[in-house]
N, C-alpha and C positions, 0 to 999 in steps of 0.2 A: 859047633863053635869053630870059627876060622880066625886065626891070628895072622896079621899081615902089616906091612908098612904101606902108607899111601902119601899122596902129596907130591911136591916137587922133589927132584933128586937132591937138591941143595937144602931141602927142608922136610926130611922124611918124618912122618908122624906114625906112631904106633897105634894100631887099632885092633879091636876084637869085635867080631860080628857074631851075634847069637841070633838064631832063628833062621827061617827060610830065606834064601836069596832069590827065589822065584815065587811070584804070586803071594807075597805076605799080605796079611790083613791090614797092615800099616807099618810105618817105620818111625823110629825114634832115635835121636842122637843124645847120648848122655854126656853132658859137660861136667867134668869132675871138679870138685873143690880144689883148693890150692894147698901145697905144702903138706904139713902133718895131717890136715883134715882129709886130704886125698887118701892117705894111708889108712886113716881111721874108718873111712866109709867104703873102702874098696870092696870088702867082702859083701857088705849089704847091697851095694849097687850091682855087684856081679850076680848075687842071688836073684834080685829083682829082674835083671836082664834075662836070666834063664827062665824065670817064671813067665815073663812076657813072650819069650821065644816059644815056650811050650803051648802058648795060646795062639800062635801063628803070627806074631809080630817080629819084625826084623829090628834088632837093637844094635847100634854101633857105639861102643865105648872107646874112647881114645885119650891119648895124652897130648896136651899142647906141646909145641916145640920148646925144648929146654926143660921139660919135666918128665918124670917117669922113664919109660923105655923109648921115648922119642929122641931123635937126634938133638944136638945142641946142649948147652950147659945152662945152669940156673941163671947166669948172667945174661943169657940170650933171651930170656922170657920177658915179654912186655905186653901191655894191654892190646895195642894195635895188632901185634902178631897173633895173640891168642884169639882175637876176633876173626882174623883171617883163617886161623886153624879151624874154628867152628864152621865157617863157610865151606872150607875144604872137606870137613867131615860130612856135612849135609850133602855136598855134591857127590862124595864117594858113596854114601849110602843110596842116594837116588840112582846113581849109575849102576851099582851092583844089583839093585833090586828092581829097577824099572819104575819105581814110584815117582809120581810127579810132585807129591807133597810129603814132606818129612817133618815130624815134630821135634821139638827140643825139650830136654829136661836138664836142669842143673841143680846141684846142691851147693849151698853157700856161695863162694865166688863163682862157681860154675853156673849158678842160677842167674847171677848178674850177667855173665857172658851170654847165656841163652836169651835173656831178655833183650840185651843190646843187639844181638845178632838178628833177632826177630823184628826189629824196628825197620 
């Protein structure tokens, strides 16, 4: 497990990378739910991330700007920014692992973000 910040210096995002950073079987970015649901699902998503990592997948969990451990405040959070953060997370995982194709998974609001980012 690797804990780090990524993104622009003016918009640092908190990330946790589970799994191999070299030659993974595949890569997945977890897009978290929002607010209290992010807290309620945190442990389950972390366990699933570690299970996938044990099977050779690289999984990046992150907090959008203005949420969790990322920079910014709750007032800074907005849909357009969250979608940019998903793209930044995908780029980060691809760069760190060398993968050309990275998948997205999201729970609740994170599922909406993942679907919108995939369009």
